[in-house]
C-alpha positions in Angstrom: 11.0 3.1 22.5 14.3 2.0 20.7 14.3 -0.2 17.7 15.9 -0.5 14.3 13.8 2.4 12.9 14.4 4.8 15.9 14.7 8.3 14.7 13.2 7.7 11.3 10.0 9.0 9.9 7.6 6.8 7.7 4.9 8.0 5.5 2.1 5.4 5.0 -0.9 5.8 2.8 -4.2 4.0 3.3 -3.2 4.0 6.8 -6.7 4.1 8.4 -7.2 0.4 8.5 -6.3 -2.9 6.9 -2.7 -3.2 5.7 -2.0 0.5 6.1 -2.7 0.4 9.7 -0.8 -2.8 10.2 2.2 -1.3 8.5 2.1 1.9 10.4 1.8 0.0 13.7 4.8 -2.4 12.8 6.9 0.5 11.8 6.1 2.4 15.0 6.9 -0.7 17.0 10.2 -0.8 15.4 10.7 2.9 16.4 9.5 5.2 13.6 7.3 8.1 13.8 4.5 8.0 11.3 2.8 10.3 8.7 -0.6 8.6 8.1 -2.6 9.5 5.1 -6.0 8.2 4.0 -9.0 9.2 1.9 -11.4 8.5 4.8 -14.3 8.5 2.3 -16.1 6.7 -0.5 -15.3 6.4 -4.3 -18.6 5.8 -6.2 -17.3 2.8 -8.1 -16.2 1.0 -4.9 -19.2 -0.8 -3.5 -17.6 -2.1 -0.3 -17.3 0.3 2.7 -14.2 2.4 2.6 -12.4 4.0 5.4 -13.8 6.6 7.6 -12.3 9.3 9.9 -13.0 7.2 12.8 -10.8 4.5 11.4 -7.9 7.0 11.0 -8.4 8.2 14.6 -8.1 4.6 15.8 -4.8 4.3 13.9 -3.5 7.5 15.6 -4.6 6.1 19.0 -2.9 2.7 18.5 0.5 4.4 17.2 0.4 6.8 20.4 0.0 3.9 22.6 3.3 2.8 21.3 4.8 6.1 22.4 5.5 7.3 18.9 4.6 10.5 17.2 2.1 10.5 14.4 0.7 13.2 12.2 -2.6 12.0 10.4 -4.2 13.6 7.4 -7.2 13.0 5.2 -6.2 13.3 1.5 -7.1 11.4 -1.6 -3.8 10.0 -3.2 -5.4 10.8 -6.6 -5.2 14.6 -5.7 -1.5 15.5 -5.9 -2.0 19.0 -4.5 -3.9 17.7 -1.3 -1.5 15.0 -0.8 1.6 17.3 -1.1 0.0 19.5 1.6 -0.7 16.7 3.9 2.9 15.2 3.6 4.3 18.6 3.9 2.6 19.1 7.1 3.7 15.9 8.4 7.3 16.6 7.5 7.1 19.9 9.0 6.0 18.6 12.4 8.2 15.5 12.4 11.2 16.9 10.9 12.2 14.6 8.1 11.3 11.7 6.0 13.1 8.4 5.7 10.5 5.6 4.6 7.7 5.7 2.2 5.1 3.0 2.2 2.8 3.8 -0.9 -0.1 1.4 0.2 -3.4 3.1 -0.6 -5.4 1.0 -3.1 -8.8 -0.3 -4.1 -10.1 -3.7 -5.4 -13.7 -2.9 -6.6 -14.5 -6.3 -8.0 -18.3 -6.9 -7.9 -21.1 -8.6 -9.5 -22.8 -5.3 -9.4 -20.3 -3.4 -11.4 -22.4 -0.9 -13.5 -19.7 1.2 -15.4 -16.8 -0.8 -16.5 -14.9 2.1 -18.0 -15.2 4.3 -14.9 -14.4 1.4 -12.6 -11.2 0.9 -14.6 -10.2 4.5 -14.5 -10.7 4.8 -10.8 -8.8 1.8 -10.1 -5.8 2.8 -12.1 -6.1 6.4 -10.7 -5.9 5.2 -7.1 -3.5 2.1 -7.4 -1.0 3.5 -9.9 -1.4 7.4 -10.3 -1.9 7.5 -6.4 1.6 5.6 -6.0 3.2 8.1 -8.4 1.8 11.1 -6.5 2.9 9.5 -3.1 6.5 9.1 -4.0 6.8 12.5 -5.8 5.4 14.1 -2.7 8.5 13.2 -0.8 11.3 12.2 -3.2 12.9 15.7 -3.4 13.1 15.9 0.3 14.6 12.4 0.4 17.2 13.4 -2.1 18.0 16.8 -0.4 18.5 15.0 3.0 21.3 13.1 1.5 20.9 10.1 3.9 19.3 7.6 1.6 15.9 6.1 2.3 13.5 3.2 1.6 10.5 3.4 -0.7 8.1 0.4 -0.5 5.1 0.2 -3.0 2.3 -2.2 -2.5 2.1 -4.5 -5.4 0.2 -7.6 -5.7 0.5 -11.3 -7.0 -1.6 -9.7 -9.8 1.5 -7.7 -10.7 3.5 -10.9 -11.4 0.6 -13.0 -12.9 -2.4 -12.8 -15.1 -4.3 -15.3 -13.1 -8.0 -14.2 -12.2 -8.6 -12.0 -15.3 -12.3 -11.8 -16.3 -12.5 -8.8 -18.6 -14.3 -6.6 -16.1 -13.3 -3.0 -15.4 -12.3 -3.9 -11.9 -10.2 -6.9 -12.6 -8.5 -5.3 -15.7 -7.9 -2.1 -13.8 -6.4 -3.9 -10.7 -4.0 -6.1 -12.7 -3.0 -3.4 -15.0 -2.4 -1.0 -12.3 -0.3 -3.3 -10.2 1.8 -4.3 -13.2 2.2 -0.5 -13.6 3.4 -0.3 -10.1 6.1 -2.9 -10.8 7.4 -0.7 -13.7 7.6 2.4 -11.5 9.3 0.5 -8.9 12.0 -0.6 -11.4 12.6 2.7 -13.1 12.6 4.5 -9.7 15.0 1.9 -8.3 17.4 2.6 -11.2 17.1 6.5 -10.9 17.5 6.5 -7.0 20.1 3.9 -6.4 23.1 6.3 -6.7 21.4 8.3 -4.1 21.2 5.4 -1.7 17.4 5.4 -1.8 16.1 2.0 -2.4 12.8 1.2 -4.0 11.1 -2.2 -3.8 7.6 -3.7 -4.0 5.9 -6.1 -1.7 3.7 -8.4 -3.5 0.9 -10.0 -1.3 -1.5 -12.7 -2.1 -5.0 -12.0 -0.6 -4.9 -10.5 2.7 -7.6 -10.6 5.5 -8.3 -6.9 5.4 -11.5 -4.8 4.7 -10.6 -4.7 1.1 -10.8 -8.3 0.6 -13.0 -9.5 3.6 -16.2 -7.9 2.8 -19.7 -8.8 1.6 -19.2 -7.3 -1.9 -16.1 -9.4 -2.7 -17.7 -12.5 -0.9 -20.7 -12.1 -3.2 -18.5 -11.8 -6.3 -16.7 -15.0 -5.4 -19.8 -16.8 -4.6 -21.2 -15.9 -8.1 -18.0 -16.9 -9.8 -16.6 -19.9 -8.0 -14.0 -20.3 -10.9 -12.3 -17.1 -9.8 -12.1 -18.3 -6.1 -10.3 -21.4 -7.3 -7.9 -19.6 -9.7 -6.9 -17.1 -7.0 -6.3 -19.8 -4.4 -2.9 -20.2 -2.7 -0.8 -23.4 -3.0 -0.1 -23.4 0.8 -3.2 -24.4 2.7 -4.3 -20.9 3.7 -7.1 -18.9 2.0 -5.5 -15.6 2.9 -2.6 -14.2 4.9 -2.8 -11.6 7.8 -1.8 -8.1 7.5 1.0 -8.6 9.9 2.5 -11.0 7.6 2.9 -8.3 4.9 4.0 -5.8 7.6 7.0 -8.0 8.5 8.1 -7.8 4.9 7.6 -4.0 4.8 9.6 -3.5 8.1 12.4 -5.6 6.7 12.5 -3.6 3.5 12.4 -0.4 5.6 15.2 -1.4 7.8 19.1 -1.4 7.3 18.9 -5.2 7.2 17.8 -4.8 3.6 20.2 -2.0 2.9 21.5 -3.4 -0.4 18.0 -4.7 -1.6 16.6 -2.6 -4.4 14.6 -3.1 -7.6 13.0 -6.3 -6.1 9.4 -7.5 -6.3 9.0 -9.5 -3.0 6.1 -11.9 -3.0 4.5 -12.8 0.4 2.1 -15.1 -1.4 1.7 -18.5 0.5 2.8 -20.1 -2.8 0.4 -18.3 -5.2 2.9 -17.8 -7.9 4.2 -21.4 -8.0 0.8 -22.9 -8.3 
């Protein structure tokens, strides 16, 4: 298969399902080989079902159907040592790294939230520290290769707005962590631009993925209809599809955006202008 990313290798975290799987498949469609990492397990403060090893196996099968190579590993992005080992094995097998999609994240909003502080800490650990760990697992290799690269961080409309805040550990942690991701993007973009490594965020509105489309979030929105209204898009769609975000990720990964860096790119159906 030939495409704009042929010969390149992309690391995608949270790759077992949802946006992560969609990003892995789109990058593979465009010619990239994939290092896929996911926790494939549960976090106590997250009450919706998280990914499983079987989910990651499905991502592997779908990438292989596209005739691309994939190395998949189970690792928690909060655990720098485990993540470094997983990524090192992937680079060792595939030979290089060119694209980083730091996508793993949680949104544990729930009416059954029982420990605000721990929920806040877990959310920040995954969504912010996990992004830090992901980029630092590969950045030295990107610099050593001397051929540039593209780092794409999954932000959120909540990184660019305070809408929807309710004082819960989950909502505070989610919004704070996504604002933190924007800060990391900007400081890394400044640091790495002279090395021709670009750093950007893609900032989705709600996405039809297992993190959003589950019974726990549905219960939360049902009990707090004001939140549903505040979080609504301006365009007449309740959520966007994972492939809509993957299209932006693929563009940021490609040479078509070769001079785009330090940008927070909304794919938000008008959320931020409402």
